[in-house]
Steps between C-alpha positions, in 0.01 A plus 500: 500500500447688179297314243574529132349335199712204384731550204357354182776265400344402167389807314704558183648273233854372546781542254460132406149560370518846352497372140163329538345783698645806335180584313279473808702687760639842406844590626551739788631770269192465280275530803655833586477628142142405409314820572581505870429831671786730583632508853318724741592864484482526876814697607797271550277193479730331252795553731343334799596150397861445403563276197607145583857391453379240252180407324246308708520122475159362413387149596384249244168348411461123541574300189134405460380862506225566248472797272201627698703481823782697343260762368335532842830555678613740230180697535529511881859614478416768246203633700707520817783676318260750343321570828811559709665697222192725485547601865873559463638168625749311283369143521803342331741658744284421798463128428879475480514623860184326618418192287175410683340796325517300176237257626291751693138527396438828319167557673673466839770746394233748388320465833821581687569804283144626541514453877836674536400798285152546643461827687279319751762244603866584433496781247828438318553711189623329183849630576475369858389160373791469257746585776341264752491211251860566398610462862249233597393294194350241736203734533364390162506129588395514865141396580296815542251382763736289713820704478479857370169609655605371847817713474300813420252417777787451746651837413167675546361326806802391703780733400266797473610658173286795398252365246564461129762776490689335786495160332621648171784682676605188692505277191680753281765544768543125559346286221646185657226518762283333236729197490474440875274268692290673767531231767858398428658838434298820533324444832812369685696805381223732620491331843879525533502872419221561748682305772808721473289813523427592138125528543415699186582220260284664231783752462758225449326247275824464300636299795219244500657305213822455702578168665499529878760225540727587210483879484336679793653315796854477350513880467419552864753231590769690307483795737488270802830352380642852482440536871153649524249340731204339324278773638730772363515331161122462492454868585714591197270310266193640671628852437600426142324189357657558156818368661365149438531555125876553490758235422728386780807452280425782256382764746540424869857369487671773293315787667559367852867447422535853361324651801732332749833483314505811280269733690605383846147513632322292761251239385247647741453786254325272254261385769386861530512555124435172312417709190879511458469179296265664251766740369743412223845418628679633192277795415404635841671343802861507380492848337329656802738338746804600297377859480454506876841344559667758272346781708563329833128492569302216658127522437231269638405237241151642433637849447782371280287283275144631492559864407514614139838584353467876545385460858781254570763746373350779710518283811865423432576872491304566818691232690843629400 
């Protein structure tokens, strides 16, 4: 299971003690106004973390906290805020979403950032890092040697991603890989994909963060319930592994219903062309079908959906 540093439940003064401590612990607004550096000018860096719906709730110091303890925690907080702000990460927003970061050791956070941005290991750019942290804040509180490095090693040695560039691509495409446990999540997903015939798992690393029991198997079962044999359903996913990423209720159901009821087509067509589920129902499938119906033309699904608009119109004219 993923390990995180415990949340520091006694870090800042409570409202009941703010009168006696007000001169020793500056307010949050003062922290942000006392010569703090401006946010990174990395493109769109400030937009990578959405503002919280409310201000973060900070825990309280014990009633017997000394002035030196308060100053130490204040200094730690300030240093962490300054450091993350300097690389384009909004610390205040991030701790609202991931409170364990509040108690994380700054030196450990720096080690993680250095490892992830090193061209020898992962090679994330500053923009990459901001995006990855925004989608997977657990990265900054996960133990580097016992959690993050084993994930990178797994991707390189077992999955077979292509060096630093391959790791960077995989993590930017699916940052949640960094929140997964190798033995409990990533390796079982890889074995499942290989068992159904998807041997080049390095091309489909985005699927390794999916639960075998709760996501991968249920999607195959859906097509079995439609009447396909398990072998036929498995072949569909082997041909088009991205099919695992689509929602059953939000994608499979409405598109299958439209294919059968409105288009009057046989379900066997999607076994031959599972990419059907990758096209927008409202923006591609319905308009193309309606155009064909208006002309009295019935095109094979690949021809109807894959061609560009100009080519599609030309084919309609040819088939008249």
